[in-house]
Each structure stands twice: as C-alpha cells, then as structure tokens.
C-alpha positions, 0 to 999 in steps of 0.5 A: 500500500502506498500513495500511488494507489491511496490518497495522499495527504499533507500536514503541517509539522511543528516543534509542538506537535503535528498539524498544530499551529501555536500563535503563542510560540515566542517567535510568532507571538500573535503574528497573524501574518506568519499564519497567513504565509504558513498556510499559503505555503502549505496550500501551494505545496498541496497544489503542486504535489496533488495532495489533500491538505488536512487543516491544522488546529490553531492555538491562541491562549489569549482567546478563551484559552483554547484551540480553533478550527482553521475553517473558522478563521480562514476563508479558502473559498477562492482556492478550493478549486486548486486543492482538496481540504479535510478538517483537522479531526479527519485522522481521528475519525476512522470511518473517514479513512479506513478502507481495508481494515487497517489500524493505520490512517497512513501506512507511509509518512514522509517528514521534511523541512528546509533550513538555511545555513548561517555562517560564511554564506547565507546561500546554502540550504539543507533539506532534511527528510525521513520516511517511515512505514508503520513507524519504522524508518525506511529512508533518511536523507539530508541534502546540502545545496550551495550557492542558491539565491534566496528566491530559489530556496523553495524551488529546490524544496518543491523539487525534493518533494516531487522528484524523490520517489519515497517522499512523493509516494508517501501517503502522508507528507509532513512539512515544516516551513520553519524558516518562514515561521521562526527565522526572523531574518529570512521571513522578513526578507521573504515577505518583503520581497513577495509583497514588493513584487506584487506591488510593482506588477505594473512596473516590472523594472522595479520588481525584485526577483522571486522564484517559481514556487514563490509565485505560487505561494504569493498567488495563494496568499492573495486569494485567502481571506480571514475572519480574525474578529470572529473566533470560536474555540473548538468546544463552542464552534459550529458550521454556522461559524465558518469563515468560508466565503466571508473573509477579508 
C-alpha cells in the first residue's frame, strides 16, 4: 500500500506537535501574518504535489484559552478549486479513512523541512527528510545545496518533494516551513520581497526577483481571506461559524 494507489495527504509539522499551529510560540507571538504565509505555503505545496491538505488546529491562549478550527478563521473559498481540504479531526475519525481494515490512517509518512545555513554564506540550504512505514524508518536523507539565491530556496524544496520517489509516494507528507515561521531574518526578507513584487506588477523594472514556487505561494496568499474578529474555540464552534466565503 502506498500513495500511488491511496490518497495522499499533507500536514503541517511543528516543534509542538503535528498539524498544530501555536500563535503563542515566542517567535510568532500573535503574528497573524506568519499564519497567513504558513498556510499559503502549505496550500501551494498541496497544489503542486496533488495532495489533500488536512487543516491544522490553531492555538491562541489569549482567546478563551483554547484551540480553533482553521475553517473558522480562514476563508479558502477562492482556492478550493486548486486543492482538496479535510478538517483537522479527519485522522481521528476512522470511518473517514479506513478502507481495508487497517489500524493505520497512513501506512507511509514522509517528514521534511528546509533550513538555511548561517555562517560564511547565507546561500546554502539543507533539506532534511525521513520516511517511515508503520513507524519504522525506511529512508533518511539530508541534502546540502550551495550557492542558491534566496528566491530559489523553495524551488529546490518543491523539487525534493516531487522528484524523490519515497517522499512523493508517501501517503502522508509532513512539512515544516520553519524558516518562514521562526527565522526572523529570512521571513522578513521573504515577505518583503513577495509583497514588493506584487506591488510593482505594473512596473516590472522595479520588481525584485522571486522564484517559481514563490509565485505560487504569493498567488495563494492573495486569494485567502480571514475572519480574525470572529473566533470560536473548538468546544463552542459550529458550521454556522465558518469563515468560508466571508473573509477579508
């Protein structure tokens, strides 16, 4: 059983736990823009890898000390033709995924992250990956790529996800976009570069260079809407609280 004959899914990976985003982490404390860019990255990766995105839960201790379903906050109505979505509790409901009597919702899992190396050169990156089958490691890699410009980082990352057989065929792909979530130096330049590119669409000579993958991320970012003023914690929300089609 592998992703070639079963549906393939995408989750957010984070230092706290899988498919969970904490807005009270010290490095992204109440940074709503970090949430927006993180989701744009995940949706763009899901689109280009033809995976179903399982929406992460969002945690904010200052909002009724609880977790939110992301569909209560994020309006993805303009991108749902690009990517299929599942709710955060999808893996905990066996009726939604059990097809052959298996106790495993995902038989094969690939975990991957992109990290920038700091030192003599800021243009080196390392892409880490690990593939497991029923919790047993079957493959582990670390690719060091040198002399890239920053706009090429995500191009290299998406290539590693689509050109490596074990990763591409894994039923579940866990992606950790730590550089955009936690690395202040990179994420500020990343956001500024993409927004300057968008602002100067009518003046191409003023546009900074961005990569092909960054174009995909920017497209998704601009299509997403948000309902930050109407959060309802998991225990108090209902379908009527969905942000779908109402986000700003």
